[in-house]
N, C-alpha and C positions, 0 to 999 in steps of 0.2 A: 588526725585533724578532726575538729568537732564538727558534728553534723547537726543540723536544726531540722526538726520535724515540720512539715507543711503548716499544721495548726500554729506551732510557734512562731513560723514566719508571719502568718496573718496577724497573730498578736502583736508583732512588733510594729506593724503597719496599721493596726486597728484605728489608731487616732486620725487616719487619713479618710475613713469612711464618711460619706456623706448620709446623715439621717435619712431613712426611708419616708419618715413622716413629712419631712421638709419636701421631698420630691412630690409626695401626694398633694400637698399644699400648692405647690407650683402648678401642677397639673390642673388642679381645680381652678386656679386662677386663669390659666389659658382658656379652659372650657367656658368660664363665666364671661371672659372677654369676647370669646367667639360669639356667644349667644348675644351679648350685648350689642356687638358690633352689627350682627345680621338684622336684630330688631330694630335698631336705629337706622340702618340702611333702608329697611322696608318702610319704616315710618317717613323717612325723607322722601323716598320714592312716591309714596302715596301723596304727600304734601305737593311735591313737584308736579306730578300729573294733574292735580287740582288746579294749581295756578296756570299750567299751560292750557287746560281746557277753558279757564275763565278769559285768558287772554285771546284764545281763538273765538271765543264767543262774541267778545267785544269787537274783534276784527269783523266778524260777520254782520254785527250791528252797524258798524261804520259804513260797510259796503252797501248795506241796505238803504241807509240815509243818503249816500251818495247816488244810488240808483233813483230814489226818490226825488232827489234834488235836480237830476237830470230830466226826469218827467215833468217836475214843476216849471223847468226852464222853458218848456214848450207851451206852458199855459199863458193865458192872457189877463189883462186887466187887474183889478184889486185883489183878486185871489193869488195872483203871482207874489205880490208883496207879502201877504200874510203866510203863505206857504214857506216862503224863503226864510222869513224871521223865525217861524217855528222849527224849521229844520236846522236853522243855524244854532239855535239853542240846544236842540238834541245832539248835534254833532259836537258841539263844545262839551256837553256832558259826558258824552261816550269818549270823546279824546281824553278828558281828565281821568275816567275810570281806567281806560286804557294805560296812561302813563303810571298811574298807581299800581296796577297789576303788574306792569312791567318792572316797577321798582321792587315789588314784593317778591318777585321771581328772581330778580338779581341777588336780593339778600338771601333767598333760600339757597340758591346755587353756591354763594359764598359760605354758607352754613354747612353744606355738603362737603365743600373743599376742606374747610377748617377741621371738620368731624374726621375726615380721612387722613388728615395730617396727624391729629391727636391719636388715633387709633394705630397709625404706622409707628409712631413713638412709643406707644405703650407695648406693642408687639415687639418692637426692637429691644426695649429694656428687658422683657422676658426671655428674649432669645439669650441674653448674657447669662442667665441662670441655666440654660439648658432644657427648660421645660418647653419652649416653642420648638425645638429640635425634635424632641420625644413627640410632640403632637402632630408635627408634619411627617414624622416617619411613620406613625400609625395611619395616617391619611394615605401615604404612598402605598403602604402595605394593603390597605383595605381596597385600592384602586386596582389591585393585581386581578387578573382573570381568575387565578386560583390562590387566595391569600394563605391557604394551608399547604401550599406546595413548597416544601423546604428548599428545593433547588431553585424555584423562582425568587424566593425571599433572598436567598445568598446571592443570586445574580443581580437583584435590585441593588443590595448593599454595595456590590462591587461597581455597578453603573453610576451609583449616586456619588461614591468616592472618586471615581473617575472624572465626575462632573465638577469635582472641587467643593462640594458641600460636605465637609467634614463632620459636622455636628450631626446632620440628618444621617449620614452613612454610619456613623458610630452607634446611633440609636437603633438602626435597622440590624446591625451586627449584634448588638446586645439582645435585641428582641429574638433573633435566630438562636442564640445560645440558650436563652431561657426557655424558648418554646421546644427546641430539639437539643436538649443537653447532651444526648447519648450519640448525636449524629457524627459521622467521621469527620465532618467539616466544622464542628463545633469548636475544636482548639484553635483552628485558624481564623474563625470569626471572632472569638474572644480576643485573640492576639491582635487582630486588625483593630478591634475597637480599643484597645490599650494604646496601640501605635498611634491612632489618630488623636486620643487624648493627650499623648505626650507631644504630638506637633502642636497642639493648641496650648501648650505650656501647662496643662492640667495635671500636674504631677502627682497630686494626692491621690485623685481618682485613678490615674494610670497605674499607680503602684498596686491598688486593691485589685483591679482587672488583671494585670499581669501574674499578681500573686494567685489569684483564682486559677488561671492556667496551669501553674506549676502544681497546685494542689489538686485540682479535679482531673488534670490529664497529665500525670507525671511521666507517662511512657510515650507521650506524643513527640513529634519531631520539633514542636514549638516549645516544649518545657525548658530546655536549657537556655534558649535566647530569652524566654520570659523571665527567668531568674536573673539573667544579666541586666534586663531593663528594670526589674525591681530594684536591683542594687544602684542603677544610674538614677532612677527616680529617687531613692533615699539620699543619694549624693546631692541631687538638686535641691532636697528638702533640708539639706544640712544635717544629715544624720549618718555621718561616715562611719561610725562604729557599727550601726546596723548593716550598713552596706557591706563591711568587711565580713561580716558573719554570713550574709547571703552569697558573697563571692566564693567564700571557702567552701560552702555548701554545694555551690555549683560545681567546683572543681572535684569534689568528692563524690558527687552523685553521677557526674557526666564527664569523666576524666579525659575521653578520647574525643571530645567534641570541639568544633570551632569556637563555640561559646565558652568553653573552658580555657582555651587559649587566650581569648580576649580577657577573661576574668583575672588570668594571671598577670596580664600586661596592666589591666586597670589597677590591680592591687599595688603593683610596682609603683604606678604613677601616684596612687593615693597615699601609699605609706613607703616612701623611699628609704632604703637602709642607711642608717647613720655612718658616717665616716668613721673608720676603725681609729681608736685613740693611738697616738704614738706611744711606742714602748718606753718606759723610763730608761734613762742612761744608766750603764753599768758601773757598779762602784768599782774604784781602783783598789 
């Protein structure tokens, strides 16, 4: 039975690799968006505080005028009419300024709401590329008491996965593998990352990650199952011929494993034996 070396396996799936440069560009976009969002929020917050301060000032002025009016109400004679007229004019002016400031404040609040919706939409669009998941994973790791503790990072990945956030959990697992490639849990972390990609229907990326498990950790318990998942990914990508080669390699390299049994059954399902042709009739 033909065996395929790990480098050849990765060569077969090399077309599935997402360029590193594209990932860097997406990361840069997320970082710029985070900075712009923070700066915009700070600017709007300053404007909002200024408007609120102006409204408070006008309210105090109105209260002062009302107090003066109460004082004038106790006055007598001609002075009363003059004072009332003067206070009436000032009160009308203060009321107009207060209404204008209230209108400006409402506009500013609407601007803040619209800006928040726009930023949420932009972040959601980036989430589809995976860049936002990576940024959120970095943030969660940085928030750990000991970000360099490999056990804590692995536990974080499991916790996030249990919480249902597959994208962020995947990126934490991949960070673990990149940071501690020789750790005994690295094969499991890499396999979990591939599994989460497959659950999200990202078979191209999943094939690459599973292939790296088989290549970098060929003696790990996850290696046979990783090869099986590589084959499944290739089937999903309509590359059954490549899947057959991988399944045959799996059975040759790990013949007594459960994964090999599944590979044999998968081969039978993908390439059923043709019905035997009927023998020609004997001549008399």
